[in-house]
Backbone as a ProteinNet text record, in pm:
[ID]
protein_1_A
[PRIMARY]
MGSLNINLANSIIELHPSRAAFWIGGKTLFLSDLHLGKAESYQSQGVPLPSGGSQLDLSKIKELFDFYHPEELWILGDFIHSKNGLSQIQLLETFAALLTESKVKAKIILGNHDRPLRGYIPESLRTEYIEFVDDFIETEDFICSHDDLPMATKPVISGHIHPVIKIRSGFDSLRLPCFLRSSHGVLLPAFSSLAGGFEITPKRGDEVYVVAGDSILKL
[TERTIARY]
-780.9	-727.4	-742.7	-754.3	-776.1	-647.8	-578.9	-459.7	-500.9	-402.3	-431.6	-316.2	-347.2	-244.3	-212	-83.2	-40.2	46.3	54.8	137.4	265	377.8	507	590.5	603.6	686.1	648.4	518.6	465.7	470.3	505.2	501.9	389.6	313	205.7	261.4	250.1	296.2	174.1	156.1	42.9	87	23.7	52.7	-33.2	31.6	-37.8	-43.7	-154.3	-166.4	-68.4	6.5	113.4	232.1	226.8	333.7	437.6	405.4	489.6	428.5	501.5	450.7	491	409.8	436.1	440.7	553.3	570.5	513.6	397.2	323.1	399.3	449.1	519.2	648.9	713.9	842.1	830.6	707.1	683	777.6	789.4	885	816	843.7	789.1	890.9	846	932	890.9	990.7	964.7	1091.4	1075.1	1189.7	1188.3	1306.6	1321.2	1256.6	1309	1262.2	1317.2	1440.1	1501.4	1491.9	1530.5	1528.7	1615.5	1564	1640.2	1638.8	1547.5	1545.4	1516.3	1417.3	1382.7	1502	1568.3	1682.6	1798	1813.8	1918.2	1892.1	1767.5	1731.8	1742.7	1701	1707.8	1851.9	1946.2	2087.7	2140.5	2066.5	2105	2019.2	1940.1	1860.9	1723.9	1683.4	1551.7	1453.5	1346.9	1255.4	1156	1207.3	1119.8	1072.5	943.9	893.9	944.2	970	1014	893.7	922.1	816.7	786	831	800.3	861.5	985.5	1053	990.7	953	885.8	753.8	681.7	556.4	581.6	687.9	719.4	756.2	829.9	862.9	737.5	643.7	516.4	439.5	446.2	381.3	444.5	576.1	643.2	597	583.9	534.6	394	308.9	173.8	176.9	269.2	282	332.5	424.6	471.4	355.4	274	161	56.5	45.8	-55.8	-10.4	112.8	161.6	241.2	302.1	392.4	499.3	574.7	676.5	795.2	867.5	993.6	1109.2	1097.8	1204.9	1146.9	1228.4	1200.6	1314.4	1282.4	1383.9	1359.2	1457.6	1449.5	1531.5	1465.1	1529.1	1598.9	1683	1768	1717.5	1811.4	1786.9	1715.6	1773.9	1728.3	1752.4	1869.6	1907.9	1914	1874.9	1877.2	2018	2091.7	2226.2	2304	2429.1	2512	2450.2	2383.4	2316.7	2208.1	2149.3	2047.2	2104.2	2231	2294.2	2311.6	2306.5	2320	2191.3	2083.6	1955.4	1951.6	2031.6	2050.7	1919.8	1831.1	1704.6	1622.7	1622	1551.1	1610	1741.4	1808.6	1788.1	1794.8	1772.9	1628.5	1534.2	1393.8	1374.5	1437.7	1428.4	1487.2	1606.6	1672.6	1590.9	1534.8	1454.4	1327.1	1269.8	1149	1175.1	1289.9	1326.4	1346.6	1418.2	1447.9	1320.2	1233.8	1109.2	1017.6	1016.4	927.9	993.8	1124.2	1201.7	1194.1	1209.4	1211.3	1352.5	1408.4	1542.3	1532.9	1612.5	1611.3	1732.6	1707.5	1813.9	1799.8	1902.7	1897.9	1991.7	1934.1	2013.5	2060.4	2186.8	2240.3	2198.1	2131.5	2092.3	2190.6	2158.4	2250.8	2271.3	2173.8	2191.2	2271.1	2264.4	2330.3	2476.3	2509.7	2643.4	2757.2	2747	2857.5	2870.9	2769.4	2768.5	2814.1	2859.2	2892.1	2989.4	3083.1	3183.6	3142.8	3019.5	2976.4	2859.8	2834.7	2721.4	2742.8	2651.4	2670.7	2646.9	2692.3	2679.5	2534	2443.8	2303.1	2243.4	2308.5	2259	2339.4	2434.2	2515	2460.3	2348.3	2283.6	2263	2226.9	2202.7	2078.8	1997.7	1874.1	1890.2	2008.6	2028.4	2146.3	2121.7	2226.3	2224.7	2340.7	2350.4	2397.1	2330.3	2357.1	2404.7	2519.7	2578.6	2503.7	2451.9	2397.6	2250	2220.2	2082.7	2062.7	1936.9	1900.7	1828	1873	1812.9	1741.7	1617.5	1541.6	1527.6	1459.4	1440.1	1360.8	1268.1	1176.8	1203.7	1267.1	1283.9	1405.8	1437.3	1550.3	1498.6	1553.4	1522.5	1646.2	1627	1738.3	1689.6	1783.4	1742.8	1709.8	1800.7	1780.5	1729.5	1669.8	1632.2	1759.5	1748.5	1861.9	1822.2	1847.7	1798.9	1843.7	1958.4	2010.6	1966.7	1886.1	1843.8	1757.8	1772.4	1694	1571.5	1553.7	1435.7	1366.6	1238.3	1171.6	1243.6	1244	1313	1211.1	1219.1	1142.7	1239.8	1207.9	1303.1	1231	1310.6	1257	1328.1	1380.8	1465.6	1389.9	1293.7	1230.4	1126.6	1067.2	956.1	839	785.8	686.1	554.8	504.8	370.6	306.3	174.7	104.4	2.7	-13.2	-109.3	-243.1	-346.5	-481.7	-559.1	-618.1	-688.9	-839	-913.8	-1059.2	-1104.9	-1142.6	-1178.4	-1059.7	-1077	-967.8	-882	-921	-847.6	-748.7	-644.9	-548.7	-493.5	-449	-397.9	-281.1	-170.9	-55.1	-56.1	-57.4	-65.2	49.3	104.4	207.4	147.3	231.2	179.5	285.6	237.3	320	309.4	420.7	420.1	463	374.6	404.8	432.4	550.4	587.6	634.5	669.5	719.2	851.3	917.5	1048.6	1040.9	925.5	915.9	817.9	847.8	759.5	841.8	791.1	853.8	771.4	836.7	767.9	768.3	660.8	662.7	753.1	794.4	875	791.5	848	777	778	879.5	895.1	776.7	731.1	623	667.4	799.5	852.6	912.8	895.9	958.5	880.8	953.9	890.4	856.3	810.2	771.6	809.5	841.1	870.5	748.7	696.2	575.5	607.8	547.9	576.6	477.7	520.8	434.2	430.9	324.4	318.7	328	392.8	401	289.5	269.1	168	198.3	99.3	116.7	150.1	191.1	220.5	90.2	101.1	-12.2	23.6	-67.6	-45.8	-144	-89.7	-170.2	-151	-256.1	-248	-276.1	-197.6	-224.2	-325.8	-449.3	-557.8	-613.8	-559.1	-602	-569.3	-671.4	-652.8	-672.8	-662.8	-688	-583	-568.4	-488.7	-587.2	-578.8	-669.6	-591.1	-635.4	-572.2	-634.4	-550	-600.6	-631.3
-243.2	-295.1	-446.3	-502.1	-644.7	-721.9	-751	-834.4	-981	-1068.1	-1210.3	-1290.7	-1394.6	-1476	-1600.2	-1634.8	-1761.4	-1833.4	-1963.6	-2045.1	-2083.2	-2044.6	-2075.9	-2152.4	-2282.6	-2365.3	-2343.8	-2350.8	-2337.9	-2195.7	-2098.9	-1958	-1888	-1805.9	-1731	-1597.2	-1573.7	-1450.7	-1376.4	-1253.8	-1173.3	-1084.2	-1102.1	-1021.5	-895.4	-780.7	-652.9	-576.2	-506.2	-434.7	-320	-283.4	-184.5	-245.1	-377.2	-456.1	-502.3	-493.2	-546.9	-677.2	-747	-869.2	-867.5	-931.6	-932	-1074.3	-1107.6	-1238.5	-1226.7	-1286.1	-1266.6	-1321.4	-1444.4	-1505.1	-1436.6	-1377.1	-1310.4	-1161.2	-1109.2	-965.1	-883.2	-930.2	-869.7	-831.5	-709.8	-658.8	-680.3	-735.7	-757.5	-661.3	-603.7	-535.7	-542.7	-524.8	-536.5	-423.9	-390.6	-297.1	-161.4	-96.1	37.5	143.6	125.6	214	361.9	393	532.7	619.7	737.2	830.7	799.1	713.3	676	796.4	876.2	992.4	1086.8	1113.1	1204.6	1146.8	1015.7	952	971.9	955.6	976.3	1123.6	1210.6	1353.6	1398.2	1339.1	1376	1336.4	1245.9	1203.1	1269.2	1368.6	1442.6	1384.4	1280	1219.2	1286.4	1348.9	1427.1	1340.6	1252.6	1171	1255.9	1258.7	1346.3	1304.5	1402.6	1376.5	1341.7	1291.9	1267.4	1121.5	1032.6	890.6	830.7	864.9	808	858.3	986.3	1039.1	965.4	937.3	862.3	723.6	659.2	523.7	522.8	624	632	655.4	730.9	751	619.2	537.8	406.4	317.4	324	244.2	289	420.5	472.5	418.8	415	362.9	214.5	140.4	-2.4	-22.5	61.8	55	79.1	179.1	212	99.8	29.8	-75.6	-205.7	-247.4	-377.8	-371.5	-257.6	-245.1	-355.3	-363.7	-468.7	-441.1	-547.5	-531.9	-508.5	-567.1	-552.3	-527.8	-463.9	-442.5	-505.3	-598.6	-658.6	-610.7	-540.6	-492.6	-588.5	-653.7	-762.2	-711.2	-611.5	-565.2	-443.2	-373.1	-251.8	-145.5	-120.1	-12.5	123.2	140.1	262.3	230.8	328.6	302.2	314.4	417.5	437.8	529.9	555.4	643	781.3	827.5	957.6	957.8	841.3	831.5	856.3	824.1	847.2	995.8	1077.4	1222.1	1283.7	1204.8	1255.1	1238.3	1321.4	1307.6	1318.6	1405.9	1424	1294.3	1224.3	1096.2	995.4	985.8	888.9	923.1	1051.9	1093.9	1067.2	1084.7	1056.9	908.6	824.5	679.6	640.5	692	658.2	708.1	828.2	883.3	802.1	753	671	544.1	481.5	361.2	393.1	501.2	538.7	571.7	651.5	691.8	572.2	477.3	360.9	245.9	261.1	156.4	24.1	36.4	-79.3	-95.8	-215	-242.4	-292.1	-233	-268.7	-353.6	-461.6	-540.3	-522.2	-467.7	-433.9	-526.9	-619.1	-708.5	-629.8	-639.5	-565.4	-632.6	-555.1	-604.9	-561.4	-586.5	-552.5	-401.6	-321.3	-175.7	-127	-201.2	-157.2	-198.7	-314.9	-371.7	-279.1	-208.4	-117.3	0.8	22.1	138.8	104.3	-19	-66.2	27.4	83.8	170	315.7	347.9	487.9	515	423.1	438.5	562	658.9	782.9	762.2	858.4	849.8	842.4	902.3	903.2	763.2	666.9	529.3	438.3	495	414.8	433.1	366.3	377.6	237.4	232.3	103.6	33.6	107.6	50.6	-3.1	8.5	-34.9	-130.5	-245.8	-344.7	-382.4	-378.7	-418.3	-563.9	-640.4	-783.8	-810.5	-876.3	-894.7	-995.9	-1102.8	-1210.1	-1239.6	-1304.3	-1344	-1356.5	-1367.8	-1389.9	-1524	-1609.9	-1742.6	-1757.4	-1803.5	-1833.9	-1986	-2030.9	-2175.2	-2235	-2157.2	-2211.5	-2166.2	-2050.1	-1997.2	-1906	-1861.5	-1772.5	-1647.6	-1532.4	-1407.5	-1362.4	-1328.7	-1292.3	-1191.9	-1119.8	-1031.5	-1114.9	-1203.3	-1291.1	-1427	-1500.3	-1636.7	-1718.5	-1823	-1911.1	-2052.1	-2089.1	-2216.8	-2339.6	-2331.7	-2448.3	-2451.8	-2357	-2350.9	-2471	-2516.8	-2631.6	-2587.1	-2455.6	-2398.8	-2305.4	-2274.7	-2175.3	-2041.3	-1970.6	-1842	-1731	-1625.9	-1503.6	-1404.9	-1358.3	-1274.6	-1164.6	-1078.4	-969.3	-965.9	-848.4	-827.8	-824.3	-913.7	-929	-819.9	-760.5	-665.2	-731.5	-840.9	-916.1	-840.6	-847.4	-800.3	-908.8	-906.4	-1002.8	-928.8	-975.5	-913.5	-984.7	-906.7	-959.1	-910.4	-1002.2	-968.3	-986.1	-896	-905.7	-851	-941	-899	-836.3	-713.4	-644.3	-562.5	-559.1	-480.8	-567.7	-506.3	-576.5	-478.9	-532.7	-451.6	-524.6	-450.8	-508.2	-464.1	-560.9	-530.1	-596.2	-527.7	-591.6	-710.1	-807.1	-927.8	-995.9	-1079	-1172.7	-1306.7	-1376.9	-1508.2	-1613.5	-1707.2	-1819.1	-1942.1	-1999.7	-2119.7	-2226.9	-2341.1	-2449	-2411	-2307.2	-2267.8	-2153.7	-2085.3	-1975.6	-1869.2	-1742.6	-1630.4	-1517	-1464.8	-1350.8	-1226.9	-1122.5	-1000	-899.6	-821.1	-711.9	-599.8	-513.7	-397.8	-303.4	-255.1	-162.1	-20.2	12.5	147.2	188	312	366.6	390.3	397.9	428.6	307.5	190.4	72.3	24.4	-20	-86.5	-229	-307.8	-443.9	-542.7	-664.4	-774	-866	-884.6	-964.9	-1113.4	-1175.9	-1316.2	-1407.3	-1531	-1635.7	-1747.4	-1757.4	-1859.7	-2000.9	-2088.4	-2229.3	-2306.4	-2428.4	-2511.8	-2527	-2503.1	-2513.2	-2382.5	-2280	-2149.2	-2080.1	-1993.5	-1913.5	-1766	-1690.9	-1549.3	-1467.3	-1371.7	-1283.9	-1141.2	-1086.4	-957.7	-843.2	-735.7	-612.8	-533.3	-528.6	-460.5	-351	-230.8	-122.2	-149.5	-154.6	-179.4	-324.8	-412.5	-554.7	-643.1	-762.6	-868.7	-973.5	-1006.5	-1103.4	-1221.3	-1342	-1461.7	-1495.5	-1509.6	-1545.3	-1693.1
-11.9	-138.3	-143.6	-263.8	-280.1	-297.6	-188.7	-195.2	-200.8	-219.4	-234.1	-176.5	-99.3	-34.4	-115.9	-117.4	-174.5	-71.5	-83.7	5.4	-68.8	-14	-74.4	26.6	6.6	95.4	241.6	269.9	405.9	460.9	377.8	418.1	342.1	412.3	348.1	299.7	169.2	107.3	53.7	97.9	52.2	-64	-178.9	-297.4	-291.1	-300.8	-281.4	-413.9	-441	-569.1	-588.5	-486.6	-503.3	-578	-603.9	-667.5	-565.7	-438.9	-332.5	-282.5	-196.6	-134.8	12.1	94.7	238.5	290.1	353.6	418	558	576.4	700.4	820.7	811.4	924.2	959.1	859.1	883.4	904.5	897.1	913.2	824.3	698.4	606	476.1	430.6	305.4	194	81.3	-34.3	-146.1	-212.4	-339.1	-422.4	-551.6	-640.5	-743.5	-789.9	-902	-874	-772.3	-735.3	-831.1	-877.4	-977.5	-938.1	-814.3	-770.9	-862.5	-895.3	-978	-1126.2	-1170.4	-1312.7	-1401.5	-1364.8	-1447.4	-1461	-1348.3	-1350.9	-1431.7	-1429.7	-1509.7	-1658	-1698.2	-1838.6	-1877.2	-1786.7	-1816	-1840	-1766.5	-1783.3	-1920.7	-1987.5	-2122.7	-2229.9	-2186.8	-2283.5	-2312.6	-2235.6	-2256.2	-2159.7	-2211.9	-2124.9	-2048.6	-1963.7	-1880.2	-1762.6	-1734	-1626.6	-1489.2	-1404	-1265.9	-1179	-1059.8	-962.3	-938.2	-1028	-1012.6	-888.1	-859.6	-742.7	-612.9	-610.2	-491.4	-467.1	-575.8	-564.3	-508.3	-555.3	-508.6	-360.6	-315.8	-172.9	-89	-142.4	-72.6	-61.6	-165.5	-162.5	-56.6	-42.3	61.2	199.1	218.7	346.8	376	275.2	293.4	329.8	268.6	299.9	442.5	486.8	625.9	722.5	692.2	779.1	780.1	669.2	657	722.3	693.9	740.6	871.3	900.6	1016.6	1013.7	903.5	893.3	985	1015.3	1088.6	992	872.2	773.6	634.6	551.3	409.8	331.2	241.4	154.6	12.8	-41.8	-180.2	-265.7	-359.4	-434.9	-560.5	-542.3	-651.3	-725	-788.5	-865.5	-782	-667.9	-579.2	-645.7	-705	-775.9	-925.4	-1008.7	-1153.5	-1212.1	-1172	-1227	-1133.3	-1167	-1084.3	-1073.3	-1178.6	-1172	-1064.9	-1040.8	-937.7	-799.4	-779.4	-649.1	-620.1	-724.2	-704	-650.7	-650.1	-599.8	-447.9	-379.8	-235.6	-159.5	-205.2	-134.2	-133.9	-247	-254.2	-156.6	-155.3	-69.9	77.5	109	247.5	290.1	198.8	229.3	258.2	177.8	198.3	333.3	363.8	489.8	609.3	598.2	707.8	728.5	619.2	627.9	708.4	685	759.8	907.5	934.1	1072.5	1150.2	1087.6	1155	1180.4	1085.2	1097.3	1172.2	1200.3	1266.3	1189.5	1058.1	968.7	914.8	927.8	876.5	732.3	644.5	502.9	467.9	396.3	334.6	184	122.9	-18.9	-95	-171.7	-255.9	-377.8	-409.1	-523.3	-653.9	-740.4	-871.5	-977.2	-1102.4	-1210.7	-1222.6	-1183.3	-1185.6	-1064.8	-953.7	-829.4	-820.3	-872.7	-848.8	-889.4	-1003.8	-1039	-942.7	-857.6	-769	-628.1	-606.3	-471.4	-400.7	-474.9	-412.9	-402.4	-444.7	-446.2	-350.3	-258.2	-167.2	-79.5	-83.9	-6.5	142.6	220.3	365.9	410.3	332.8	371.6	376.1	308.1	308.4	401.7	471.8	565	706.5	733.4	863.6	920.3	1046.2	1111.7	1056.4	981.2	929.2	786.2	728.1	589.6	580.6	518.3	493.3	345.5	281.1	141.1	132.7	48.2	34.5	-108.8	-122.9	-255.5	-343.1	-285.5	-368.6	-342.8	-231.7	-203.2	-53.6	-13.8	125.9	133.4	222.6	234	367.7	361.2	481.5	491.5	593.7	611.1	495.9	439.4	338.6	196	176.1	40.4	33.8	-88.3	-114.2	-184.1	-149	-217.9	-294.8	-421.9	-508	-612.1	-674.1	-784.1	-907.3	-944	-1059	-1010.8	-1102.7	-1070.2	-1046	-965.2	-935.5	-977.8	-1103	-1157.2	-1078.2	-1010.9	-939.4	-793.2	-752	-611.4	-575.1	-452.8	-404.9	-325.9	-311.2	-246.4	-344.6	-323.1	-407.2	-400.1	-511.6	-521.1	-546	-465.6	-490.3	-553.9	-673.7	-747.3	-824.3	-887.8	-968.6	-1102.9	-1139.3	-1255.9	-1388.6	-1408.6	-1539.5	-1566.3	-1463	-1477.9	-1552	-1501.8	-1579.3	-1599.3	-1722.3	-1755.8	-1841.4	-1847.4	-1930.6	-2015.6	-2139.1	-2229.8	-2218	-2192.4	-2182.7	-2304.4	-2377.4	-2500.4	-2483.6	-2547.8	-2552.2	-2686.7	-2774.5	-2909.2	-2979.4	-3026	-3094.4	-2997.2	-2870.8	-2772	-2694.8	-2645	-2559.7	-2458.2	-2347.7	-2236.9	-2174	-2149.7	-2083.2	-1937.1	-1845.9	-1703.8	-1628.2	-1526.6	-1443.1	-1369.6	-1339.1	-1275.1	-1189	-1097.1	-1023.3	-1097.3	-1110.3	-1173.9	-1072.8	-1047.8	-958.4	-1043.4	-1027.7	-1102.1	-1005.4	-1057.1	-971.3	-906.8	-959.4	-908.1	-807.1	-799.7	-704.2	-748.9	-712.5	-742	-803.7	-913.9	-980.4	-949.8	-894.7	-857.3	-972	-985.7	-1083.4	-1035	-1126.4	-1087.5	-1002.9	-892.5	-804.6	-862.4	-939.6	-993.4	-1079.7	-1060.9	-1142.7	-1286.2	-1307.2	-1439.9	-1510.2	-1452.3	-1511.4	-1633.7	-1734.2	-1847.1	-1807.3	-1901	-1867.8	-1976.3	-1933.1	-2025.6	-2030.7	-2148.6	-2164.4	-2148.5	-2049.7	-2021.4	-2094.3	-2113	-2166.4	-2063.6	-1986.4	-1880.9	-1938.8	-1861.9	-1898.6	-1829.3	-1874.3	-1811.7	-1662.5	-1580.7	-1436.8	-1368.4	-1445.2	-1386.3	-1343.7	-1243.7	-1200	-1217	-1277.9	-1302.8	-1219.2	-1144.8	-1060.1	-1110.8	-1168.4	-1236.3	-1139.3	-1151.9	-1078.1	-1158.3	-1108.7	-1179	-1088.4	-1100.9	-1014.6	-869.9	-785.1	-641.9	-604.6	-702	-674.6	-740.5	-684	-745.4	-795.3	-924.9	-984	-1037.9	-1004.9	-1057.1	-1192.6	-1293.9	-1426.9	-1435.3
[MASK]
+++++++++++++++++++++++++++++++++++++++++++++++++++++++++++++++++++++++++++++++++++++++++++++++++++++++++++++++++++++++++++++++++++++++++++++++++++++++++++++++++++++++++++++++++++++++++++++++++++++++++++++++++++++++++++

């Protein structure tokens, strides 16, 4: 696959076409907005969203583990879509087993979808390989958070927005997920196969890295 490296505050971050990123020096995989159980949450409200997206996303994480052999996985918020998602015990057990088998420790930052569920975390997610983080994770060079932190004095790697960019060619246009690099940090695309997208408008000096099939392309 055609990944692409960027330098963030002296740390090399590899942007991967799966919509994840890998911190090479820290042997840590980043992804945001997994939204496990989203289809089932919508189905419970009568919306016929097809099942299978979350299983596909967990398979993608397994492939990333096999490729990078990370020591840790940091999920930058919105791990679960809603309380109905917590009822999908098989999904949660699959995720927990994946961590245990791969010996990868997960730090899960609580996003806006997760925070109301803090008191409902099932036993299947209470393992030595899973740690829930209320706010953000700070390293020597940067901060990881669900939302952007405008007052931060270090670059911020965040999610939440589900960034996509519209590419036009003549009368045709295409909306593609993307990574956004700005003077303030890096915005990750949603990892979920079922996530919608917010169309961004880059500012002067911003760098946009588009997920185009099996490649990352810099616009």
